[in-house]
Jmol script that loads the backbone (N, CA, C; Angstrom):
load data "model"
ATOM      1  N   MET A   1      18.453   2.812  -7.488  1.00  0.00           N
ATOM      2  CA  MET A   1      16.799   2.625  -7.258  1.00  0.00           C
ATOM      3  C   MET A   1      15.844   3.670  -7.831  1.00  0.00           C
ATOM      4  N   LYS A   2      15.473   3.407  -8.747  1.00  0.00           N
ATOM      5  CA  LYS A   2      14.274   4.522  -8.920  1.00  0.00           C
ATOM      6  C   LYS A   2      13.305   4.551  -8.106  1.00  0.00           C
ATOM      7  N   HIS A   3      12.930   5.810  -8.170  1.00  0.00           N
ATOM      8  CA  HIS A   3      11.807   6.230  -7.290  1.00  0.00           C
ATOM      9  C   HIS A   3      10.751   5.213  -7.527  1.00  0.00           C
ATOM     10  N   SER A   4      10.196   4.199  -7.320  1.00  0.00           N
ATOM     11  CA  SER A   4       9.061   3.959  -7.664  1.00  0.00           C
ATOM     12  C   SER A   4       8.460   2.612  -6.549  1.00  0.00           C
ATOM     13  N   LEU A   5       6.820   2.648  -6.621  1.00  0.00           N
ATOM     14  CA  LEU A   5       6.162   1.505  -6.350  1.00  0.00           C
ATOM     15  C   LEU A   5       6.046   0.676  -6.856  1.00  0.00           C
ATOM     16  N   HIS A   6       6.347  -1.173  -6.620  1.00  0.00           N
ATOM     17  CA  HIS A   6       5.970  -2.141  -6.752  1.00  0.00           C
ATOM     18  C   HIS A   6       5.125  -3.461  -6.435  1.00  0.00           C
ATOM     19  N   VAL A   7       4.092  -3.163  -6.890  1.00  0.00           N
ATOM     20  CA  VAL A   7       3.127  -4.400  -5.791  1.00  0.00           C
ATOM     21  C   VAL A   7       2.779  -5.734  -6.497  1.00  0.00           C
ATOM     22  N   LEU A   8       2.174  -6.367  -5.637  1.00  0.00           N
ATOM     23  CA  LEU A   8       1.900  -7.870  -5.847  1.00  0.00           C
ATOM     24  C   LEU A   8       0.923  -7.849  -4.799  1.00  0.00           C
ATOM     25  N   ILE A   9      -0.394  -8.733  -5.696  1.00  0.00           N
ATOM     26  CA  ILE A   9      -1.415  -9.001  -5.567  1.00  0.00           C
ATOM     27  C   ILE A   9      -1.489 -10.514  -5.453  1.00  0.00           C
ATOM     28  N   ARG A  10      -1.829 -11.026  -3.951  1.00  0.00           N
ATOM     29  CA  ARG A  10      -2.088 -12.506  -4.008  1.00  0.00           C
ATOM     30  C   ARG A  10      -3.766 -12.892  -3.676  1.00  0.00           C
ATOM     31  N   VAL A  11      -4.135 -14.107  -4.636  1.00  0.00           N
ATOM     32  CA  VAL A  11      -5.403 -14.032  -4.447  1.00  0.00           C
ATOM     33  C   VAL A  11      -5.747 -15.441  -4.354  1.00  0.00           C
ATOM     34  N   GLY A  12      -6.149 -16.000  -3.676  1.00  0.00           N
ATOM     35  CA  GLY A  12      -6.204 -17.508  -3.353  1.00  0.00           C
ATOM     36  C   GLY A  12      -7.423 -17.291  -4.348  1.00  0.00           C
ATOM     37  N   SER A  13      -7.564 -19.397  -5.209  1.00  0.00           N
ATOM     38  CA  SER A  13      -8.797 -19.878  -6.013  1.00  0.00           C
ATOM     39  C   SER A  13     -10.143 -20.337  -5.051  1.00  0.00           C
ATOM     40  N   HIS A  14      -9.574 -19.807  -4.151  1.00  0.00           N
ATOM     41  CA  HIS A  14     -11.379 -19.939  -2.852  1.00  0.00           C
ATOM     42  C   HIS A  14     -11.639 -18.315  -1.827  1.00  0.00           C
ATOM     43  N   PRO A  15     -11.952 -18.509  -1.443  1.00  0.00           N
ATOM     44  CA  PRO A  15     -13.122 -17.371  -0.948  1.00  0.00           C
ATOM     45  C   PRO A  15     -11.914 -16.743   0.058  1.00  0.00           C
ATOM     46  N   GLY A  16     -11.695 -15.533   0.216  1.00  0.00           N
ATOM     47  CA  GLY A  16     -10.750 -15.356   1.425  1.00  0.00           C
ATOM     48  C   GLY A  16      -9.984 -14.039   1.119  1.00  0.00           C
ATOM     49  N   PRO A  17      -8.746 -13.666   1.924  1.00  0.00           N
ATOM     50  CA  PRO A  17      -8.930 -12.365   1.862  1.00  0.00           C
ATOM     51  C   PRO A  17      -7.695 -12.247   0.979  1.00  0.00           C
ATOM     52  N   VAL A  18      -7.421 -11.123   0.761  1.00  0.00           N
ATOM     53  CA  VAL A  18      -6.074 -10.844  -0.238  1.00  0.00           C
ATOM     54  C   VAL A  18      -5.127 -10.102  -0.108  1.00  0.00           C
ATOM     55  N   ARG A  19      -4.346 -10.557  -0.170  1.00  0.00           N
ATOM     56  CA  ARG A  19      -3.062  -9.837  -0.065  1.00  0.00           C
ATOM     57  C   ARG A  19      -2.329  -8.739  -0.874  1.00  0.00           C
ATOM     58  N   VAL A  20      -2.045  -7.610  -0.436  1.00  0.00           N
ATOM     59  CA  VAL A  20      -1.658  -6.624  -1.472  1.00  0.00           C
ATOM     60  C   VAL A  20       0.161  -6.449  -0.453  1.00  0.00           C
ATOM     61  N   GLU A  21       1.062  -7.006  -1.121  1.00  0.00           N
ATOM     62  CA  GLU A  21       2.489  -6.360  -1.291  1.00  0.00           C
ATOM     63  C   GLU A  21       3.154  -5.378  -2.199  1.00  0.00           C
ATOM     64  N   ALA A  22       3.667  -4.776  -0.672  1.00  0.00           N
ATOM     65  CA  ALA A  22       4.330  -3.494  -1.562  1.00  0.00           C
ATOM     66  C   ALA A  22       5.924  -3.358  -1.885  1.00  0.00           C
ATOM     67  N   GLU A  23       6.331  -2.429  -2.431  1.00  0.00           N
ATOM     68  CA  GLU A  23       8.314  -2.631  -2.942  1.00  0.00           C
ATOM     69  C   GLU A  23       8.373  -1.541  -3.278  1.00  0.00           C
ATOM     70  N   GLY A  24       9.174  -0.927  -2.420  1.00  0.00           N
ATOM     71  CA  GLY A  24       9.841  -0.158  -3.739  1.00  0.00           C
ATOM     72  C   GLY A  24       9.978   1.228  -2.937  1.00  0.00           C
ATOM     73  N   CYS A  25       9.512   2.021  -3.019  1.00  0.00           N
ATOM     74  CA  CYS A  25       9.306   3.727  -2.398  1.00  0.00           C
ATOM     75  C   CYS A  25       8.000   3.635  -2.652  1.00  0.00           C
ATOM     76  N   LEU A  26       7.659   3.882  -0.814  1.00  0.00           N
ATOM     77  CA  LEU A  26       6.024   4.813  -0.592  1.00  0.00           C
ATOM     78  C   LEU A  26       5.949   6.402  -0.402  1.00  0.00           C
ATOM     79  N   THR A  27       5.216   6.950  -0.942  1.00  0.00           N
ATOM     80  CA  THR A  27       5.369   8.552  -0.359  1.00  0.00           C
ATOM     81  C   THR A  27       3.817   8.780  -0.496  1.00  0.00           C
ATOM     82  N   ALA A  28       3.363   9.831   0.596  1.00  0.00           N
ATOM     83  CA  ALA A  28       2.323  10.163  -0.285  1.00  0.00           C
ATOM     84  C   ALA A  28       1.135   9.974  -0.968  1.00  0.00           C
ATOM     85  N   ALA A  29       2.931  10.635  -2.363  1.00  0.00           N
ATOM     86  CA  ALA A  29       2.313  10.639  -3.754  1.00  0.00           C
ATOM     87  C   ALA A  29       1.715   9.451  -4.575  1.00  0.00           C
ATOM     88  N   SER A  30       2.362   8.246  -3.736  1.00  0.00           N
ATOM     89  CA  SER A  30       2.483   7.121  -4.618  1.00  0.00           C
ATOM     90  C   SER A  30       1.229   6.635  -3.518  1.00  0.00           C
ATOM     91  N   ALA A  31       1.069   7.138  -2.653  1.00  0.00           N
ATOM     92  CA  ALA A  31      -0.052   6.329  -2.023  1.00  0.00           C
ATOM     93  C   ALA A  31      -0.690   6.032  -2.436  1.00  0.00           C
ATOM     94  N   THR A  32      -1.593   7.407  -2.988  1.00  0.00           N
ATOM     95  CA  THR A  32      -2.823   7.263  -4.098  1.00  0.00           C
ATOM     96  C   THR A  32      -2.961   6.451  -5.142  1.00  0.00           C
ATOM     97  N   ASP A  33      -1.709   5.791  -5.286  1.00  0.00           N
ATOM     98  CA  ASP A  33      -1.501   4.534  -6.975  1.00  0.00           C
ATOM     99  C   ASP A  33      -2.475   3.335  -5.945  1.00  0.00           C
ATOM    100  N   LEU A  34      -1.328   3.071  -4.763  1.00  0.00           N
ATOM    101  CA  LEU A  34      -1.467   1.829  -3.601  1.00  0.00           C
ATOM    102  C   LEU A  34      -2.874   2.227  -3.336  1.00  0.00           C
ATOM    103  N   ILE A  35      -4.096   2.846  -3.204  1.00  0.00           N
ATOM    104  CA  ILE A  35      -5.164   2.626  -2.649  1.00  0.00           C
ATOM    105  C   ILE A  35      -5.669   2.612  -4.121  1.00  0.00           C
ATOM    106  N   ARG A  36      -6.114   2.890  -4.791  1.00  0.00           N
ATOM    107  CA  ARG A  36      -6.490   2.516  -6.013  1.00  0.00           C
ATOM    108  C   ARG A  36      -6.869   1.157  -6.602  1.00  0.00           C
ATOM    109  N   ILE A  37      -4.939   0.413  -5.939  1.00  0.00           N
ATOM    110  CA  ILE A  37      -4.657  -0.520  -6.621  1.00  0.00           C
ATOM    111  C   ILE A  37      -5.508  -1.218  -5.138  1.00  0.00           C
ATOM    112  N   ILE A  38      -5.339  -1.343  -3.857  1.00  0.00           N
ATOM    113  CA  ILE A  38      -6.238  -1.875  -2.749  1.00  0.00           C
ATOM    114  C   ILE A  38      -7.549  -2.039  -2.943  1.00  0.00           C
ATOM    115  N   ASP A  39      -8.167  -1.005  -3.407  1.00  0.00           N
ATOM    116  CA  ASP A  39     -10.020  -1.208  -4.059  1.00  0.00           C
ATOM    117  C   ASP A  39     -10.272  -1.690  -4.697  1.00  0.00           C
ATOM    118  N   HIS A  40      -9.356  -1.878  -5.948  1.00  0.00           N
ATOM    119  CA  HIS A  40      -9.393  -3.346  -6.603  1.00  0.00           C
ATOM    120  C   HIS A  40      -9.498  -4.087  -6.037  1.00  0.00           C
ATOM    121  N   GLY A  41      -8.538  -4.379  -5.091  1.00  0.00           N
ATOM    122  CA  GLY A  41      -8.581  -6.462  -4.611  1.00  0.00           C
ATOM    123  C   GLY A  41      -9.938  -6.062  -3.699  1.00  0.00           C
ATOM    124  N   ALA A  42     -10.200  -4.924  -3.110  1.00  0.00           N
ATOM    125  CA  ALA A  42     -11.024  -5.651  -2.506  1.00  0.00           C
ATOM    126  C   ALA A  42     -12.567  -5.741  -2.937  1.00  0.00           C
ATOM    127  N   ARG A  43     -12.746  -5.305  -4.735  1.00  0.00           N
ATOM    128  CA  ARG A  43     -13.782  -6.074  -4.978  1.00  0.00           C
ATOM    129  C   ARG A  43     -13.139  -7.194  -5.574  1.00  0.00           C
ATOM    130  N   LEU A  44     -12.949  -7.507  -5.162  1.00  0.00           N
ATOM    131  CA  LEU A  44     -13.122  -9.082  -5.840  1.00  0.00           C
ATOM    132  C   LEU A  44     -14.003  -9.535  -5.605  1.00  0.00           C
ATOM    133  N   ASP A  45     -14.797 -10.559  -6.137  1.00  0.00           N
ATOM    134  CA  ASP A  45     -15.369 -11.550  -5.489  1.00  0.00           C
ATOM    135  C   ASP A  45     -14.759 -12.528  -4.265  1.00  0.00           C
ATOM    136  N   GLY A  46     -15.140 -12.670  -3.698  1.00  0.00           N
ATOM    137  CA  GLY A  46     -15.326 -13.671  -2.158  1.00  0.00           C
ATOM    138  C   GLY A  46     -13.509 -13.043  -1.393  1.00  0.00           C
ATOM    139  N   CYS A  47     -13.389 -12.013  -1.592  1.00  0.00           N
ATOM    140  CA  CYS A  47     -13.192 -11.309  -0.679  1.00  0.00           C
ATOM    141  C   CYS A  47     -13.583 -10.537   0.838  1.00  0.00           C
ATOM    142  N   SER A  48     -13.083 -11.213   2.031  1.00  0.00           N
ATOM    143  CA  SER A  48     -13.137 -10.989   3.040  1.00  0.00           C
ATOM    144  C   SER A  48     -12.197 -10.208   3.932  1.00  0.00           C
ATOM    145  N   ARG A  49     -11.088  -9.557   3.249  1.00  0.00           N
ATOM    146  CA  ARG A  49     -10.726  -8.566   3.540  1.00  0.00           C
ATOM    147  C   ARG A  49      -9.210  -8.362   3.595  1.00  0.00           C
ATOM    148  N   VAL A  50      -8.971  -6.971   2.768  1.00  0.00           N
ATOM    149  CA  VAL A  50      -7.450  -6.686   1.899  1.00  0.00           C
ATOM    150  C   VAL A  50      -6.695  -6.260   3.032  1.00  0.00           C
ATOM    151  N   TRP A  51      -5.031  -7.367   2.916  1.00  0.00           N
ATOM    152  CA  TRP A  51      -3.845  -7.029   4.093  1.00  0.00           C
ATOM    153  C   TRP A  51      -3.032  -6.310   3.020  1.00  0.00           C
ATOM    154  N   VAL A  52      -2.742  -5.660   3.853  1.00  0.00           N
ATOM    155  CA  VAL A  52      -1.506  -4.130   3.080  1.00  0.00           C
ATOM    156  C   VAL A  52      -0.311  -4.518   3.892  1.00  0.00           C
ATOM    157  N   ASP A  53       0.405  -5.251   3.299  1.00  0.00           N
ATOM    158  CA  ASP A  53       2.063  -6.000   3.407  1.00  0.00           C
ATOM    159  C   ASP A  53       2.752  -4.779   3.575  1.00  0.00           C
ATOM    160  N   LEU A  54       3.323  -4.010   3.725  1.00  0.00           N
ATOM    161  CA  LEU A  54       4.732  -3.129   3.874  1.00  0.00           C
ATOM    162  C   LEU A  54       6.106  -3.003   4.225  1.00  0.00           C
ATOM    163  N   PHE A  55       5.823  -4.433   4.991  1.00  0.00           N
ATOM    164  CA  PHE A  55       7.192  -4.413   5.230  1.00  0.00           C
ATOM    165  C   PHE A  55       8.061  -5.221   4.248  1.00  0.00           C
ATOM    166  N   SER A  56       7.984  -5.012   3.123  1.00  0.00           N
ATOM    167  CA  SER A  56       9.322  -5.248   1.404  1.00  0.00           C
ATOM    168  C   SER A  56       9.822  -3.920   1.374  1.00  0.00           C
ATOM    169  N   LEU A  57       8.665  -2.565   1.881  1.00  0.00           N
ATOM    170  CA  LEU A  57       9.288  -1.289   0.868  1.00  0.00           C
ATOM    171  C   LEU A  57      11.141  -0.602   1.170  1.00  0.00           C
ATOM    172  N   ASP A  58      11.543  -0.509   0.774  1.00  0.00           N
ATOM    173  CA  ASP A  58      13.077  -0.129   0.845  1.00  0.00           C
ATOM    174  C   ASP A  58      12.694   1.832   1.746  1.00  0.00           C
ATOM    175  N   HIS A  59      11.732   2.202   0.913  1.00  0.00           N
ATOM    176  CA  HIS A  59      11.618   2.996   1.215  1.00  0.00           C
ATOM    177  C   HIS A  59      10.176   3.385   1.987  1.00  0.00           C
ATOM    178  N   MET A  60      10.262   4.410   3.158  1.00  0.00           N
ATOM    179  CA  MET A  60       9.057   4.618   3.802  1.00  0.00           C
ATOM    180  C   MET A  60       8.722   5.771   4.177  1.00  0.00           C
ATOM    181  N   ASP A  61       7.896   6.610   3.340  1.00  0.00           N
ATOM    182  CA  ASP A  61       7.784   7.759   4.601  1.00  0.00           C
ATOM    183  C   ASP A  61       6.354   8.174   4.993  1.00  0.00           C
ATOM    184  N   LEU A  62       6.310   8.100   6.003  1.00  0.00           N
ATOM    185  CA  LEU A  62       5.016   8.320   7.317  1.00  0.00           C
ATOM    186  C   LEU A  62       3.533   8.880   6.510  1.00  0.00           C
ATOM    187  N   SER A  63       3.847  10.063   5.666  1.00  0.00           N
ATOM    188  CA  SER A  63       2.852  10.360   5.212  1.00  0.00           C
ATOM    189  C   SER A  63       2.004   9.273   4.112  1.00  0.00           C
ATOM    190  N   GLY A  64       3.082   8.695   3.735  1.00  0.00           N
ATOM    191  CA  GLY A  64       1.684   7.424   2.847  1.00  0.00           C
ATOM    192  C   GLY A  64       1.667   6.408   3.549  1.00  0.00           C
ATOM    193  N   VAL A  65       1.900   6.318   5.036  1.00  0.00           N
ATOM    194  CA  VAL A  65       1.537   5.328   6.105  1.00  0.00           C
ATOM    195  C   VAL A  65       0.208   5.341   6.253  1.00  0.00           C
ATOM    196  N   ALA A  66       0.282   7.097   6.506  1.00  0.00           N
ATOM    197  CA  ALA A  66      -0.761   7.891   7.273  1.00  0.00           C
ATOM    198  C   ALA A  66      -1.757   8.375   5.956  1.00  0.00           C
ATOM    199  N   ALA A  67      -1.632   8.209   5.126  1.00  0.00           N
ATOM    200  CA  ALA A  67      -2.617   7.926   3.870  1.00  0.00           C
ATOM    201  C   ALA A  67      -3.604   7.265   3.508  1.00  0.00           C
ATOM    202  N   LEU A  68      -2.264   5.606   3.830  1.00  0.00           N
ATOM    203  CA  LEU A  68      -2.952   4.393   3.519  1.00  0.00           C
ATOM    204  C   LEU A  68      -4.143   3.907   4.882  1.00  0.00           C
ATOM    205  N   LYS A  69      -3.985   4.179   6.202  1.00  0.00           N
ATOM    206  CA  LYS A  69      -4.931   4.388   7.161  1.00  0.00           C
ATOM    207  C   LYS A  69      -5.598   4.892   7.426  1.00  0.00           C
ATOM    208  N   ASP A  70      -5.520   6.628   6.598  1.00  0.00           N
ATOM    209  CA  ASP A  70      -6.877   7.117   6.399  1.00  0.00           C
ATOM    210  C   ASP A  70      -7.868   6.083   5.898  1.00  0.00           C
ATOM    211  N   HIS A  71      -7.823   6.389   4.601  1.00  0.00           N
ATOM    212  CA  HIS A  71      -8.229   5.093   3.645  1.00  0.00           C
ATOM    213  C   HIS A  71      -8.915   4.281   4.383  1.00  0.00           C
ATOM    214  N   ALA A  72      -8.334   3.547   5.036  1.00  0.00           N
ATOM    215  CA  ALA A  72      -8.706   2.246   5.755  1.00  0.00           C
ATOM    216  C   ALA A  72      -9.682   3.005   6.481  1.00  0.00           C
ATOM    217  N   ARG A  73      -9.441   3.752   7.295  1.00  0.00           N
ATOM    218  CA  ARG A  73     -10.678   3.985   8.498  1.00  0.00           C
ATOM    219  C   ARG A  73     -11.911   4.665   7.111  1.00  0.00           C
ATOM    220  N   ARG A  74     -11.562   5.643   6.415  1.00  0.00           N
ATOM    221  CA  ARG A  74     -12.971   6.108   5.770  1.00  0.00           C
ATOM    222  C   ARG A  74     -13.788   4.829   5.561  1.00  0.00           C
ATOM    223  N   HIS A  75     -13.176   4.139   4.440  1.00  0.00           N
ATOM    224  CA  HIS A  75     -13.547   2.917   3.689  1.00  0.00           C
ATOM    225  C   HIS A  75     -14.041   1.963   4.734  1.00  0.00           C
ATOM    226  N   GLN A  76     -14.062   1.523   5.935  1.00  0.00           N
ATOM    227  CA  GLN A  76     -14.291   1.208   7.141  1.00  0.00           C
ATOM    228  C   GLN A  76     -15.948   1.974   7.349  1.00  0.00           C
ATOM    229  N   ALA A  77     -15.552   3.238   8.168  1.00  0.00           N
ATOM    230  CA  ALA A  77     -17.432   4.019   8.113  1.00  0.00           C
ATOM    231  C   ALA A  77     -17.721   4.427   7.336  1.00  0.00           C
ATOM    232  N   VAL A  78     -17.535   4.577   5.726  1.00  0.00           N
ATOM    233  CA  VAL A  78     -18.685   4.469   4.668  1.00  0.00           C
ATOM    234  C   VAL A  78     -19.253   3.305   4.243  1.00  0.00           C
ATOM    235  N   ALA A  79     -18.566   2.296   4.256  1.00  0.00           N
ATOM    236  CA  ALA A  79     -18.805   1.053   3.209  1.00  0.00           C
ATOM    237  C   ALA A  79     -18.340  -0.517   4.262  1.00  0.00           C
ATOM    238  N   PRO A  80     -19.206  -0.381   5.486  1.00  0.00           N
ATOM    239  CA  PRO A  80     -18.815  -1.510   6.654  1.00  0.00           C
ATOM    240  C   PRO A  80     -19.333  -2.879   6.044  1.00  0.00           C
ATOM    241  N   HIS A  81     -19.863  -2.534   5.278  1.00  0.00           N
ATOM    242  CA  HIS A  81     -20.102  -3.909   4.533  1.00  0.00           C
ATOM    243  C   HIS A  81     -19.050  -4.852   3.799  1.00  0.00           C
ATOM    244  N   LEU A  82     -18.133  -3.835   3.000  1.00  0.00           N
ATOM    245  CA  LEU A  82     -17.639  -3.846   2.243  1.00  0.00           C
ATOM    246  C   LEU A  82     -16.390  -4.530   2.948  1.00  0.00           C
ATOM    247  N   PRO A  83     -15.315  -5.433   2.476  1.00  0.00           N
ATOM    248  CA  PRO A  83     -14.108  -6.017   3.365  1.00  0.00           C
ATOM    249  C   PRO A  83     -13.127  -5.532   3.671  1.00  0.00           C
ATOM    250  N   ARG A  84     -12.695  -5.338   5.022  1.00  0.00           N
ATOM    251  CA  ARG A  84     -11.702  -4.605   5.718  1.00  0.00           C
ATOM    252  C   ARG A  84     -10.745  -4.588   5.031  1.00  0.00           C
ATOM    253  N   LEU A  85     -10.222  -3.585   5.367  1.00  0.00           N
ATOM    254  CA  LEU A  85      -8.439  -3.098   4.857  1.00  0.00           C
ATOM    255  C   LEU A  85      -8.042  -3.330   6.373  1.00  0.00           C
ATOM    256  N   GLU A  86      -6.455  -3.982   5.546  1.00  0.00           N
ATOM    257  CA  GLU A  86      -6.088  -3.595   7.306  1.00  0.00           C
ATOM    258  C   GLU A  86      -3.832  -4.068   6.793  1.00  0.00           C
ATOM    259  N   ILE A  87      -3.553  -2.259   7.573  1.00  0.00           N
ATOM    260  CA  ILE A  87      -2.884  -1.724   6.569  1.00  0.00           C
ATOM    261  C   ILE A  87      -1.402  -2.806   7.762  1.00  0.00           C
ATOM    262  N   PHE A  88      -0.465  -3.501   7.219  1.00  0.00           N
ATOM    263  CA  PHE A  88       0.726  -3.995   8.324  1.00  0.00           C
ATOM    264  C   PHE A  88       1.586  -2.931   7.902  1.00  0.00           C
ATOM    265  N   ALA A  89       2.627  -2.158   8.434  1.00  0.00           N
ATOM    266  CA  ALA A  89       3.966  -1.500   8.406  1.00  0.00           C
ATOM    267  C   ALA A  89       4.367  -1.525   9.440  1.00  0.00           C
ATOM    268  N   PRO A  90       5.727  -1.470   9.383  1.00  0.00           N
ATOM    269  CA  PRO A  90       7.048  -0.809  10.439  1.00  0.00           C
ATOM    270  C   PRO A  90       6.307   0.306  10.884  1.00  0.00           C
ATOM    271  N   THR A  91       6.846   0.357  12.455  1.00  0.00           N
ATOM    272  CA  THR A  91       6.674   1.450  12.880  1.00  0.00           C
ATOM    273  C   THR A  91       7.621   2.553  13.418  1.00  0.00           C
ATOM    274  N   MET A  92       8.592   2.165  12.428  1.00  0.00           N
ATOM    275  CA  MET A  92       9.586   3.503  12.040  1.00  0.00           C
ATOM    276  C   MET A  92      10.107   3.990  10.527  1.00  0.00           C
ATOM    277  N   PRO A  93       9.690   5.106  10.416  1.00  0.00           N
ATOM    278  CA  PRO A  93       9.893   5.843   8.675  1.00  0.00           C
ATOM    279  C   PRO A  93      11.511   4.668   8.431  1.00  0.00           C
ATOM    280  N   ARG A  94      11.560   5.035   7.149  1.00  0.00           N
ATOM    281  CA  ARG A  94      12.704   4.359   6.397  1.00  0.00           C
ATOM    282  C   ARG A  94      13.038   5.519   5.055  1.00  0.00           C
ATOM    283  N   PRO A  95      13.569   6.448   5.670  1.00  0.00           N
ATOM    284  CA  PRO A  95      13.959   7.293   4.510  1.00  0.00           C
ATOM    285  C   PRO A  95      14.156   7.107   3.128  1.00  0.00           C
ATOM    286  N   CYS A  96      13.200   8.439   2.079  1.00  0.00           N
ATOM    287  CA  CYS A  96      13.542   8.542   0.990  1.00  0.00           C
ATOM    288  C   CYS A  96      14.371   9.026   0.507  1.00  0.00           C
ATOM    289  N   ASP A  97      15.419   9.207  -0.286  1.00  0.00           N
ATOM    290  CA  ASP A  97      16.414   9.993  -0.703  1.00  0.00           C
ATOM    291  C   ASP A  97      16.189  10.351  -1.785  1.00  0.00           C
ATOM    292  N   ALA A  98      14.987   9.569  -2.326  1.00  0.00           N
ATOM    293  CA  ALA A  98      15.056   9.343  -3.938  1.00  0.00           C
ATOM    294  C   ALA A  98      14.034  10.706  -4.967  1.00  0.00           C
ATOM    295  N   ARG A  99      13.926  11.029  -5.972  1.00  0.00           N
ATOM    296  CA  ARG A  99      12.976  12.076  -5.890  1.00  0.00           C
ATOM    297  C   ARG A  99      12.669  11.254  -7.368  1.00  0.00           C
ATOM    298  N   VAL A 100      11.336  11.562  -8.177  1.00  0.00           N
ATOM    299  CA  VAL A 100      10.579  10.996  -8.902  1.00  0.00           C
ATOM    300  C   VAL A 100      11.329  11.242 -10.193  1.00  0.00           C
ATOM    301  N   GLY A 101      11.821  10.370 -11.037  1.00  0.00           N
ATOM    302  CA  GLY A 101      12.980  10.390 -12.011  1.00  0.00           C
ATOM    303  C   GLY A 101      14.731  10.050 -11.853  1.00  0.00           C
ATOM    304  N   GLU A 102      14.694  10.126 -10.791  1.00  0.00           N
ATOM    305  CA  GLU A 102      15.947  10.286 -10.530  1.00  0.00           C
ATOM    306  C   GLU A 102      16.699   8.777  -9.466  1.00  0.00           C
ATOM    307  N   THR A 103      17.746   8.432  -9.273  1.00  0.00           N
ATOM    308  CA  THR A 103      18.579   6.991  -8.781  1.00  0.00           C
ATOM    309  C   THR A 103      18.902   7.874  -7.211  1.00  0.00           C
ATOM    310  N   ALA A 104      18.327   6.201  -6.324  1.00  0.00           N
ATOM    311  CA  ALA A 104      18.380   7.062  -4.873  1.00  0.00           C
ATOM    312  C   ALA A 104      19.664   7.017  -4.579  1.00  0.00           C
ATOM    313  N   GLY A 105      20.324   7.809  -4.049  1.00  0.00           N
ATOM    314  CA  GLY A 105      21.126   8.268  -3.713  1.00  0.00           C
ATOM    315  C   GLY A 105      22.568   8.634  -4.776  1.00  0.00           C
ATOM    316  N   ALA A 106      21.953   8.867  -6.267  1.00  0.00           N
ATOM    317  CA  ALA A 106      22.835   9.804  -6.855  1.00  0.00           C
ATOM    318  C   ALA A 106      23.063  11.299  -6.273  1.00  0.00           C
ATOM    319  N   PRO A 107      23.488  11.830  -6.892  1.00  0.00           N
ATOM    320  CA  PRO A 107      23.871  13.890  -6.650  1.00  0.00           C
ATOM    321  C   PRO A 107      22.813  13.803  -6.802  1.00  0.00           C
ATOM    322  N   ARG A 108      22.304  15.399  -6.775  1.00  0.00           N
ATOM    323  CA  ARG A 108      21.054  16.618  -7.408  1.00  0.00           C
ATOM    324  C   ARG A 108      21.694  17.594  -7.217  1.00  0.00           C
TER     325      ARG A 108
END
end "model"
wireframe off; spacefill off
backbone 0.3
color backbone group
């Protein structure tokens, strides 16, 4: 598997929450891309909150989760009128052996 992050955004036809589901590999570097996607979802008309689901990740660095949680806290502090961001993640890290451009588990 390549060191990459795949994101699915679920939005209903009626106002309500936006669900962002991440798959693949979350690191501090890929969290930046995910934050940009989350912010786009939060700007959708009728969005009441954004749920970020990290349970389908193959690999998860705690630094990536920390970056998302820090962003959610700053987002709420700076713009309390915008939809609330809620991060749902496993409590244990899932080690990531892959490096950008390499296949996970391949010799380095």
